[in-house]
C-alpha positions in Angstrom: -16.1 -25.6 3.2 -13.6 -24.6 0.3 -12.0 -21.3 0.2 -10.0 -19.5 -2.7 -7.4 -17.1 -1.5 -6.2 -14.5 -4.3 -2.9 -13.4 -4.0 0.6 -14.8 -2.2 2.1 -11.8 -1.0 2.4 -10.8 2.7 -1.3 -10.5 3.1 -2.2 -13.9 1.2 0.4 -15.9 3.0 -1.1 -14.7 6.3 -4.6 -15.8 5.3 -3.1 -19.0 4.3 -1.6 -19.7 7.5 -4.8 -18.9 9.5 -7.0 -21.2 7.2 -4.4 -24.0 7.7 -4.6 -23.6 11.5 -8.3 -23.9 11.4 -8.1 -26.9 9.1 -10.0 -25.1 6.4 -9.5 -26.6 2.9 -8.3 -23.7 0.3 -6.2 -23.1 -2.6 -4.4 -19.9 -3.0 -4.0 -18.8 -6.4 -0.9 -16.4 -7.4 -0.1 -15.1 -11.0 3.6 -14.6 -10.2 6.1 -17.4 -10.6 6.9 -17.4 -6.8 5.5 -15.8 -3.4 6.3 -12.6 -2.1 4.2 -10.1 -3.9 5.9 -6.7 -4.6 8.9 -7.7 -2.5 10.2 -10.1 -4.9 9.5 -8.1 -8.3 12.8 -5.9 -8.3 15.1 -9.0 -8.0 12.8 -11.0 -10.6 12.9 -7.9 -13.0 9.1 -8.1 -13.3 6.6 -5.0 -13.8 5.1 -3.8 -10.5 5.3 -1.0 -7.9 8.7 -2.5 -6.4 11.9 -0.7 -7.6 15.8 -2.0 -6.6 16.0 0.8 -4.0 13.0 -0.3 -1.9 13.4 -1.0 1.6 10.9 -1.6 4.4 9.7 1.9 5.8 8.4 -0.2 9.1 10.6 -1.8 11.8 11.3 -5.5 10.9 10.2 -6.8 14.3 6.8 -5.2 13.9 6.6 -6.1 10.0 7.5 -9.8 10.7 4.6 -12.3 11.4 4.0 -12.5 15.1 5.7 -15.8 15.7 8.3 -15.8 12.9 10.8 -13.2 13.4 12.9 -12.0 10.5 16.5 -13.0 10.9 18.9 -11.0 13.5 21.1 -10.4 10.5 18.6 -8.0 8.7 18.9 -4.5 9.4 16.0 -2.8 11.2 14.7 -1.6 7.8 15.5 -4.4 5.5 15.7 -4.3 1.7 13.4 -5.8 -0.6 14.9 -8.9 -1.6 15.6 -9.6 2.1 11.8 -9.1 2.7 11.0 -11.6 -0.4 13.3 -14.2 1.3 11.7 -13.8 4.3 8.3 -14.3 3.0 9.3 -17.4 1.1 10.8 -19.1 4.4 7.6 -18.0 6.1 5.5 -20.0 3.8 7.8 -23.0 4.0 7.6 -22.8 7.8 3.8 -22.3 7.9 3.4 -25.5 5.6 1.4 -23.5 3.0 3.4 -23.7 -0.3 1.8 -26.9 -1.3 -1.6 -25.0 -1.3 -0.2 -22.2 -3.4 -0.6 -22.7 -7.4 1.9 -20.2 -8.9 1.5 -18.5 -12.5 -2.2 -18.8 -12.1 -4.0 -15.5 -12.8 -7.8 -15.0 -11.7 -9.5 -13.7 -14.4 -13.1 -13.7 -12.9 -14.9 -14.2 -9.6 -18.8 -14.2 -9.9 -21.3 -15.2 -7.4 -23.7 -18.2 -8.0 -27.1 -18.5 -7.7 -26.6 -21.1 -5.0 -24.5 -18.5 -2.8 -21.3 -20.1 -3.8 -18.6 -18.6 -6.1 -17.2 -19.5 -9.5 -13.5 -18.6 -9.8 -12.2 -18.9 -13.4 -8.2 -18.5 -13.7 -5.7 -18.9 -16.4 -2.4 -21.0 -16.1 1.0 -20.0 -17.6 0.0 -21.9 -20.8 -3.1 -19.9 -21.1 -5.5 -22.8 -20.3 -8.8 -21.7 -18.5 -10.4 -23.4 -15.3 -13.4 -22.7 -13.7 -13.9 -23.8 -9.9 -16.5 -23.5 -7.5 -15.7 -22.2 -3.9 -18.1 -21.6 -0.8 -15.6 -18.6 0.3 -13.4 -16.0 -1.8 -10.6 -14.1 0.2 -9.1 -11.3 -2.0 -5.6 -10.3 -0.9 -3.9 -9.4 -4.1 -3.1 -5.9 -3.0 -4.2 -2.7 -4.5 -1.1 -1.2 -6.2 -1.4 -2.5 -9.7 -3.4 0.1 -11.9 -1.2 3.4 -12.1 -2.8 6.6 -11.5 -1.7 9.4 -13.8 -3.3 12.9 -14.1 -5.8 13.1 -16.8 -5.2 15.0 -18.6 -1.5 15.3 -18.6 -0.5 19.1 -18.7 -0.3 20.4 -22.3 2.5 19.6 -24.6 3.0 16.2 -23.0 2.2 14.5 -26.1 5.2 16.1 -27.8 7.6 15.9 -24.9 11.0 15.0 -26.5 11.9 12.7 -23.4 10.4 10.0 -21.7 7.2 10.0 -19.4 6.7 7.4 -17.1 4.9 6.2 -13.9 6.7 4.8 -10.7 5.2 1.4 -11.7 7.8 1.3 -14.8 10.7 2.6 -12.6 13.5 0.0 -11.8 16.7 1.7 -10.8 18.3 5.1 -10.7 21.4 3.9 -13.0 19.2 3.7 -15.6 19.0 7.5 -15.7 22.7 8.3 -15.3 23.5 11.6 -16.6 20.0 12.4 -17.4 17.8 15.6 -16.1 14.9 13.8 -14.4 11.6 15.3 -12.7 10.0 13.2 -10.2 6.3 14.4 -9.7 4.8 13.6 -6.2 5.6 13.6 -2.6 4.5 10.2 -1.4 6.6 7.3 -0.4 7.7 6.2 -4.0 8.1 9.9 -5.0 10.6 10.4 -2.3 12.3 7.3 -2.4 12.7 7.5 -6.4 14.0 11.1 -6.1 16.6 10.0 -3.6 17.5 7.2 -5.7 18.0 9.1 -8.8 19.9 12.1 -7.1 22.8 9.6 -6.8 22.9 8.9 -10.7 21.0 11.5 -12.4 22.6 14.8 -13.7 20.0 16.8 -11.9 17.0 15.7 -10.1 13.8 18.0 -9.5 10.9 17.2 -7.5 7.6 18.4 -8.6 5.1 18.7 -5.8 1.4 20.0 -5.9 0.4 19.8 -2.4 2.3 19.8 0.9 2.3 16.5 2.9 3.6 15.7 6.4 7.0 14.3 6.0 7.9 12.1 9.3 11.3 10.3 9.9 11.3 6.7 10.4 12.3 7.1 13.8 11.5 9.5 16.8 13.2 9.5 20.2 15.2 6.5 19.0 12.1 4.5 18.5 10.4 3.4 15.2 7.4 4.9 14.5 5.8 1.4 14.6 6.6 1.2 18.2 5.6 4.6 19.3 2.0 3.8 17.8 1.8 0.8 20.3 3.2 2.2 23.3 0.9 2.7 26.0 1.9 6.3 26.6 1.0 6.9 23.0 -2.4 5.0 23.0 -3.5 6.7 26.1 -3.4 10.1 24.5 -6.4 11.6 23.0 -6.2 12.1 19.2 -6.0 15.9 19.4 -3.2 15.6 21.9 -1.4 12.9 19.6 -1.6 15.5 16.7 -0.2 18.2 18.7 2.5 16.2 20.1 3.6 14.9 16.5 3.5 18.5 15.0 5.6 20.1 17.9 8.2 17.1 17.6 8.3 17.7 14.0 9.2 21.2 14.3 12.0 20.4 16.6 13.4 17.7 14.6 13.2 19.2 11.1 11.8 22.6 11.2 9.3 23.8 8.7 8.9 22.0 5.3 8.7 25.7 3.5 12.4 26.0 4.6 13.5 23.1 2.2 11.5 24.7 -0.6 8.6 22.3 -0.2 4.8 23.5 0.1 3.7 23.7 3.7 0.9 21.1 4.2 -2.6 23.0 4.0 -4.0 20.2 6.9 -3.1 19.0 10.2 -1.0 15.9 10.5 -3.1 12.6 10.4 -5.5 14.4 8.1 -4.2 12.9 5.0 -1.9 10.2 4.3 1.8 11.0 5.7 5.2 10.5 3.9 7.9 8.4 5.8 11.3 9.4 4.7 14.9 9.9 6.5 16.4 10.8 3.3 14.5 13.4 1.1 15.0 16.4 3.4 18.5 15.6 3.5 18.9 15.1 -0.2 17.4 18.4 -0.5 19.7 20.1 1.9 22.5 18.7 0.1 21.5 20.4 -3.2 21.2 16.8 -5.2 17.4 17.3 -5.2 15.6 20.4 -5.8 11.9 20.9 -5.1 9.5 22.7 -7.9 5.9 23.3 -7.9 3.3 21.6 -10.2 4.2 21.1 -13.8 2.4 23.6 -16.2 3.3 22.4 -19.5 5.8 20.8 -21.8 7.6 22.1 -24.8 10.2 19.8 -26.6 12.6 18.8 -23.8 11.5 21.8 -21.5 9.3 21.3 -18.6 7.5 24.5 -17.5 6.3 25.0 -14.0 3.4 27.1 -12.3 5.7 29.6 -10.6 7.1 30.7 -14.3 10.5 28.7 -14.1 11.5 26.0 -16.6 14.0 23.2 -16.8 15.4 20.9 -19.4 14.2 17.3 -18.7 15.3 14.0 -20.4 12.7 12.2 -18.3 9.6 12.8 -16.0 8.5 10.1 -13.3 5.0 10.4 -12.4 4.9 8.9 -8.7 1.2 9.9 -8.5 0.1 6.6 -6.8 -2.4 3.8 -7.9 -6.1 3.2 -8.5 -7.9 0.4 -6.4 -8.7 -2.0 -9.5 -10.0 -5.5 -9.1 -11.1 -6.4 -12.6 -11.7 -9.9 -11.8 -14.6 -8.9 -9.5 -18.2 -7.5 -10.2 -18.3 -3.9 -11.3 -18.8 -1.8 -8.1 -17.0 -4.1 -5.7 -15.6 -3.4 -3.1 -15.9 0.4 -4.0 -19.4 2.2 -4.1 -20.3 4.8 -6.9 -18.3 7.6 -4.7 -15.2 5.6 -4.9 -15.2 4.9 -1.4 -14.4 1.2 -0.2 -17.4 -0.3 1.6 -16.4 -3.3 3.6 -17.6 -4.5 7.1 -14.7 -3.6 9.5 -12.6 -3.1 6.2 -12.9 -6.7 5.4 -16.2 -8.2 4.5 -18.7 -7.4 1.6 -22.2 -7.3 3.4 -24.0 -7.7 0.3 -21.9 -10.3 -1.2 -22.0 -13.4 1.3 -18.5 -15.3 1.2 -16.6 -12.5 -0.3 -13.9 -10.6 1.8 -10.9 -8.9 1.5 -7.5 -8.8 3.8 -4.7 -6.2 3.4 -7.2 -3.5 1.9 -6.3 -0.9 4.7 -3.5 1.8 4.9 -2.2 2.2 8.3 0.5 4.6 9.6 2.9 1.7 10.7 3.5 -2.0 9.7 0.5 -3.6 8.1 1.4 -7.2 9.1 -0.3 -7.2 12.5 -3.4 -6.0 10.8 -3.7 -8.5 8.0 -2.9 -11.6 10.5 -5.8 -10.1 12.7 -7.8 -10.0 9.9 -6.9 -13.4 8.4 -7.7 -14.8 12.1 -11.0 -13.3 12.3 -12.2 -14.3 8.7 -11.1 -17.9 9.5 -13.1 -18.0 12.7 -16.1 -16.6 10.7 -15.8 -19.4 8.0 -15.8 -22.2 10.9 -18.7 -20.6 12.3 -16.9 -20.0 15.5 -17.6 -16.1 15.0 -20.9 -14.8 13.7 -21.3 -11.9 11.3 -24.2 -9.4 12.3 -27.1 -9.1 9.8 -26.3 -7.2 6.5 -28.0 -4.2 7.6 -26.0 -3.8 10.9 -22.9 -4.3 8.9 -23.9 -1.4 6.2 -24.7 0.8 9.3 -21.2 0.1 10.7 -19.8 1.0 7.3 -21.6 4.3 6.9 -20.5 5.1 10.4 -17.0 4.4 9.9 -17.2 6.4 6.4 -18.8 9.4 8.3 -15.7 9.5 10.4 -13.2 9.3 7.6 -15.0 12.2 5.9 -14.7 14.3 9.0 -11.2 13.5 9.5 -9.7 13.2 5.8 -12.4 14.6 3.7 -13.2 13.1 0.3 -9.6 12.6 -0.6 -9.2 9.5 -3.0 -8.1 6.3 -1.1 -9.1 7.9 2.4 -11.6 5.3 3.0 -9.1 2.5 3.6 -7.1 4.5 6.4 -7.1 2.9 9.7 -5.2 3.7 13.1 -3.3 0.7 13.9 -4.1 0.4 17.8 -7.8 1.2 17.7 -8.3 -1.2 14.5 -6.3 -4.0 16.2 -8.6 -3.5 19.2 -11.8 -4.0 17.1 -10.6 -7.2 15.6 -9.7 -8.6 18.9 -13.2 -7.8 20.1 -14.6 -9.6 17.3 -12.6 -12.7 17.8 -13.8 -12.8 21.3 -17.5 -12.7 20.3 
């Protein structure tokens, strides 16, 4: 049995460790010059979703691998370079570095007639190689293809300033003295707006739709710790929702009081934004909320409320599209854009193809990818059997039905998971 792992970031290294522990032969292909994924990009000056002010939003003790803690010297929410160093040290400790081929980009993954897989890769010199594998595990993340409004507001093509996506943003000091508009209210938008506000002459935050903003800690506990606390997991979902909404009113009041739009949905019915800074920066006057951009005219940005402002740059923090150009079309997402994977990991109609880390939890992802990796390793060795493809498809349909009821058909909703229940499912699967 020979396995190809694609990606050597947090998820790929978890897979590598699980496969090595089970004695499974594998190779891990990573297009970057070093392991660590997005966490090493800011320090290396490479393009990607990482930026210099990037820190963990999840507590270090729950973001670390289960038996390899982060150093005591790290703060509770470490910087990107510290996380990158930690991931490198984990790879050394786990003994998987010799299985990682760096500067090796996967070009295509195709199923063979014999049920195996052909993986074509390109090395740093442009040389191509085709290899056969029994299994392919994709652990390359899903934050590489920027999503921009299409079309952009009228006048964007003649805007006298710079329009960029958060993928191209590096550091607030690059915009010293400039007038900048940040578009969005997700994690990167609030991080970048807060970062810019320390350097730019003026920072505006353009928000189309309200999102629930949660602090990193409540009652002195990180959100990760709360998510696993027995008193929390014992609560029915509706009670959890009421508890958080009432707590947020006490902790920060109404978002409308900050000039932000109130969310049009209950908490946990859409992705939430975790930030300790953005509301403080707004209250200190260094970030000013604005509604959606209506149009551009020279250096002027017009907003939908009839106001306008001069701007030198606009940073669209509008997320990423799930894009796996090396995979067959329609995989892993179906025609409706929803990711169709059994237990959020296995492609039922493509035996031998699976994914790790293609989930979006509220809290640290590390425990989830470790559990996924251990389960897949047991599947590969035959210690755990998969149900028939039809049963897997039924499980996917049921899961997606629940997603639609809770989140609607929002883009990206199909990869949302609740940490506690999902970990419980994966533990049950490993016990079978």
